[in-house]
C-alpha positions in Angstrom: -79.3 -55.3 26.3 -81.6 -56.4 23.8 -81.8 -59.8 24.1 -84.2 -60.8 26.2 -86.7 -58.3 24.4 -86.1 -60.4 20.8 -87.1 -63.7 22.5 -90.8 -63.6 22.5 -93.6 -65.6 21.6 -94.9 -65.9 17.8 -98.0 -64.2 19.1 -95.9 -61.1 20.4 -94.1 -61.0 17.5 -97.1 -60.9 15.7 -98.8 -58.5 17.9 -95.0 -56.3 17.5 -95.3 -56.6 13.3 -99.3 -55.1 13.8 -97.9 -52.3 15.1 -95.3 -52.0 13.4 -97.8 -52.0 10.1 -99.7 -49.0 11.8 -97.0 -46.5 12.6 -95.9 -46.7 9.2 -99.2 -46.6 7.9 -98.2 -43.1 6.4 -94.6 -44.4 4.8 -96.4 -47.5 2.9 -98.9 -45.4 1.1 -96.2 -43.3 0.1 -93.9 -46.0 -0.6 -96.0 -48.9 -2.2 -98.7 -47.2 -3.5 -96.6 -44.4 -5.4 -94.4 -47.5 -6.9 -97.9 -49.0 -8.2 -98.7 -45.9 -10.1 -95.1 -45.9 -11.6 -95.8 -49.6 -12.8 -99.2 -49.9 -13.9 -100.9 -51.0 -16.7 -98.4 -53.9 -17.3 -95.6 -51.4 -18.3 -92.3 -52.8 -18.8 -89.3 -52.2 -15.4 -86.6 -50.3 -17.7 -84.4 -47.5 -16.6 -86.9 -44.8 -17.1 -89.2 -46.8 -15.1 -86.5 -46.6 -12.0 -85.5 -42.9 -12.6 -89.0 -42.4 -11.8 -88.9 -45.0 -9.1 -85.5 -42.6 -7.8 -88.2 -39.7 -6.5 -90.5 -42.0 -4.7 -87.4 -42.9 -2.7 -86.0 -39.9 -2.0 -89.2 -39.2 -1.1 -89.8 -41.9 1.3 -86.3 -40.3 3.1 -84.2 -42.6 2.0 -81.7 -39.8 1.3 -80.2 -39.8 -2.4 -77.1 -42.0 -1.4 -79.0 -44.8 -0.1 -81.3 -44.4 -2.7 -78.7 -44.3 -5.5 -77.1 -47.9 -3.8 -80.1 -49.5 -3.9 -81.3 -48.6 -7.7 -77.9 -48.9 -9.2 -77.9 -52.9 -8.5 -82.0 -52.5 -9.5 -80.7 -51.4 -12.7 -78.5 -53.8 -13.7 -81.2 -56.1 -12.9 -83.7 -54.5 -15.4 -80.8 -53.9 -17.7 -81.1 -58.0 -18.3 -84.7 -57.9 -18.5 -84.4 -59.5 -14.6 -87.8 -57.6 -13.0 -91.2 -59.1 -15.0 -93.6 -57.3 -12.6 -94.4 -54.7 -10.2 -94.4 -57.6 -7.9 -90.8 -58.4 -8.4 -89.5 -55.0 -8.3 -91.0 -55.2 -4.7 -89.5 -57.8 -4.0 -86.6 -57.2 -5.2 -86.6 -54.0 -3.3 -87.2 -55.3 -0.5 -84.2 -57.4 -0.2 -81.9 -54.2 -1.1 -83.0 -52.5 2.0 -83.3 -55.7 4.3 -79.7 -56.2 3.1 -78.8 -52.5 4.1 -80.8 -52.9 7.5 -79.2 -56.3 8.5 -75.5 -55.0 7.4 -75.8 -53.3 10.8 -78.4 -54.7 13.2 -77.7 -58.0 13.1 -74.2 -57.6 15.2 -74.2 -59.1 18.5 -75.1 -57.4 21.8 -72.8 -56.5 24.3 -73.0 -58.9 27.3 -72.8 -57.5 30.5 -71.6 -59.3 33.6 -73.1 -58.4 37.0 -75.3 -55.4 37.2 -75.8 -52.7 36.7 -76.6 -52.3 33.3 -76.1 -48.1 32.1 -77.3 -47.2 29.4 -77.0 -43.2 28.2 -79.2 -41.9 26.7 -78.2 -38.5 24.2 -79.9 -36.1 21.6 -80.6 -32.8 20.8 -83.7 -31.4 23.0 -87.0 -31.7 21.5 -86.5 -35.3 20.1 -88.5 -37.4 22.3 -85.5 -38.2 24.4 -86.9 -38.1 27.9 -90.5 -39.9 27.1 -88.1 -42.3 25.1 -86.6 -43.0 28.2 -89.8 -43.4 30.4 -91.3 -46.0 27.9 -87.5 -47.4 27.8 -87.8 -48.3 31.5 -91.3 -49.4 30.7 -90.0 -52.0 28.7 -87.6 -53.2 31.0 -89.9 -53.3 34.0 -92.5 -55.4 31.8 -89.4 -57.9 31.7 -89.1 -58.2 35.7 -86.5 -56.2 35.7 -85.6 -53.4 38.4 -84.8 -49.8 37.0 -83.5 -46.8 38.1 -83.5 -43.9 36.2 -80.8 -40.8 36.5 -82.1 -37.2 36.2 -78.5 -35.7 34.7 -80.0 -33.3 32.4 -79.8 -30.5 35.1 -79.5 -27.7 32.4 -83.1 -27.7 32.1 -85.2 -27.9 35.6 -88.5 -28.8 33.1 -86.2 -32.4 32.0 -86.4 -33.3 35.7 -89.7 -32.9 36.0 -91.1 -34.3 32.7 -88.3 -37.5 34.0 -90.3 -37.5 37.1 -93.2 -38.1 35.8 -92.5 -40.7 33.8 -91.2 -42.4 36.8 -94.2 -42.3 38.7 -95.8 -43.4 35.0 -93.6 -46.3 35.4 -93.3 -47.1 39.1 -89.5 -45.9 38.7 -87.4 -44.4 40.9 -85.4 -41.5 39.5 -82.4 -39.8 41.1 -81.9 -36.3 40.6 -80.0 -33.1 41.7 -81.4 -29.5 41.7 -81.3 -27.9 38.4 -78.3 -26.3 37.4 -76.3 -29.3 39.5 -73.1 -30.8 37.8 -74.4 -33.8 35.9 -71.7 -36.3 36.6 -72.1 -35.4 40.3 -75.9 -37.1 40.0 -74.9 -39.8 37.7 -72.6 -41.0 41.0 -74.7 -40.7 43.1 -77.4 -42.9 41.0 -74.8 -45.3 39.8 -73.4 -46.3 43.6 -77.2 -46.4 44.8 -78.0 -48.9 41.6 -75.2 -51.1 42.6 -76.2 -51.3 46.3 -79.4 -52.6 45.7 -78.0 -55.0 42.9 -80.5 -52.9 40.2 -80.5 -54.7 36.4 -80.5 -51.0 34.8 -79.2 -47.3 35.2 -81.0 -45.4 32.2 -79.6 -41.5 32.1 -81.2 -38.6 30.7 -78.5 -36.0 29.7 -78.3 -32.4 28.4 -79.5 -32.0 25.1 -78.3 -28.4 24.9 -75.6 -26.3 26.6 -74.0 -23.1 26.3 -72.1 -24.2 23.4 -72.0 -27.9 21.2 -68.5 -28.3 22.6 -69.5 -28.3 26.3 -72.1 -30.0 25.1 -69.5 -32.7 23.9 -66.9 -32.4 26.8 -69.9 -32.6 29.5 -71.0 -36.3 28.0 -67.2 -37.3 28.2 -66.8 -36.1 31.5 -70.5 -38.4 32.6 -68.6 -41.5 30.5 -65.4 -41.1 33.0 -67.9 -40.6 36.0 -69.4 -44.3 34.7 -66.3 -45.8 34.0 -64.8 -45.1 37.1 -67.7 -47.0 39.2 -69.0 -49.7 37.1 -65.9 -51.2 34.3 -66.8 -51.1 30.7 -70.4 -48.4 31.3 -71.8 -46.5 29.9 -72.9 -50.3 28.1 -74.8 -48.8 25.5 -75.1 -45.0 24.4 -78.4 -45.0 22.6 -79.0 -41.6 20.4 -82.7 -40.5 20.1 -83.5 -39.4 17.2 -86.8 -37.5 16.0 -88.1 -39.4 12.8 -90.3 -36.7 11.3 -87.2 -34.1 10.8 -86.0 -37.4 8.0 -82.5 -36.2 6.9 -82.5 -33.0 8.6 -82.3 -35.0 11.8 -78.9 -37.0 10.2 -76.4 -34.0 10.2 -77.0 -33.7 14.6 -77.1 -37.4 14.9 -73.2 -37.0 13.0 -72.2 -34.7 16.0 -73.2 -37.3 18.9 -72.3 -40.3 17.1 -68.5 -39.0 16.8 -68.4 -37.4 20.3 -70.3 -39.3 22.5 -69.4 -43.2 20.9 -73.0 -43.6 20.0 -74.1 -47.6 20.0 -77.6 -47.7 18.7 -80.4 -45.2 17.8 -83.7 -45.0 19.1 -86.4 -43.6 16.4 -88.9 -41.4 17.9 -91.9 -40.2 16.9 -92.8 -43.2 13.8 -95.9 -43.0 13.8 -96.1 -39.1 13.0 -94.3 -39.6 9.3 -94.5 -40.8 5.9 -91.4 -40.8 5.7 -90.1 -43.8 7.7 -87.3 -44.9 4.8 -85.1 -42.5 7.0 -84.7 -45.6 9.5 -82.6 -47.5 6.1 -80.5 -43.8 6.0 -79.6 -43.9 9.3 -77.9 -47.4 9.0 -76.7 -46.8 5.9 -75.5 -43.5 6.6 -74.4 -43.9 10.5 -73.5 -47.1 10.4 -75.3 -48.2 13.5 -78.4 -50.4 14.4 -81.6 -49.0 15.3 -82.8 -50.5 18.5 -86.1 -49.4 19.3 -88.7 -47.3 17.4 -91.4 -44.9 19.2 -94.9 -45.4 17.5 -97.2 -43.8 19.6 -97.4 -41.6 23.3 -98.0 -43.8 26.1 -95.5 -45.9 28.1 -95.8 -49.2 25.8 -95.3 -48.3 22.4 -91.5 -48.1 22.5 -91.0 -50.9 19.8 -87.5 -53.8 19.7 -86.6 -52.5 15.9 -86.7 -55.7 13.6 -85.1 -55.4 10.3 -87.4 -57.8 8.5 -90.7 -56.6 10.2 -89.8 -53.2 9.4 -89.0 -53.8 5.8 -92.5 -56.1 5.6 -94.8 -53.2 7.0 -93.6 -50.8 4.1 -95.0 -53.2 1.0 -97.8 -55.4 3.0 
């Protein structure tokens, strides 16, 4: 799914990096400047220094487990007096964060033979799921691909209306049914239409809430079975949309979806709205899933493909 997006020109990459830097401004101020304060005035970097760094990393929402993993390695180096100054500390910290991100974000993307490629988008209401689908449509259309949107969140009438608005903004057709209709049935119609037209992508909106969590997961499983019957191997991606501003609180919800919905990747929405962008690292480490895209604003073009090195560099530069 993502291959074409990362095959960018150098100029485009520079543009992505600048936008990423702008998106994580609050996190960078929270993280990098706090580190400067801790290691000011030529202070020796030892275990007590790193104890103070612990609070900074947790404050950036890396989470306790991830913070302990990173600091454990830095403490060993501090004991051997291998961390000479604040610049060396930042370099080593960047290395550790990048290693965690690369462990899951460098996995090869599944190759899809033929069309359409089916992307199921899941997540609880309020995370920015439907907005993310609209932006994702814009990403693919800017690459010259054809896209069909499927309004399978029939539980919430507003979701259908919202998806239609994004369809109009991005020039993308929306396949829908009446509120309260069968999500699997509208998915069936969308996949049949996409197959007949040889559409490149079908992006499927799903319910973020039903009467019980069990019903929600059962509905998602039914949709997966429907997709597989029509398009072998579908859905090819199941993307979980998480709200960056909820930080660690969103991880428990994410675990429920990853266990039950076959999630293959994360889209982190609203990254520009938080000082706790370190949650990206916690997500990768604790969920073992790659971050595919990050949302950095409200406009249709404000969805960036996630690059681990650019993200880590933007936190410190």
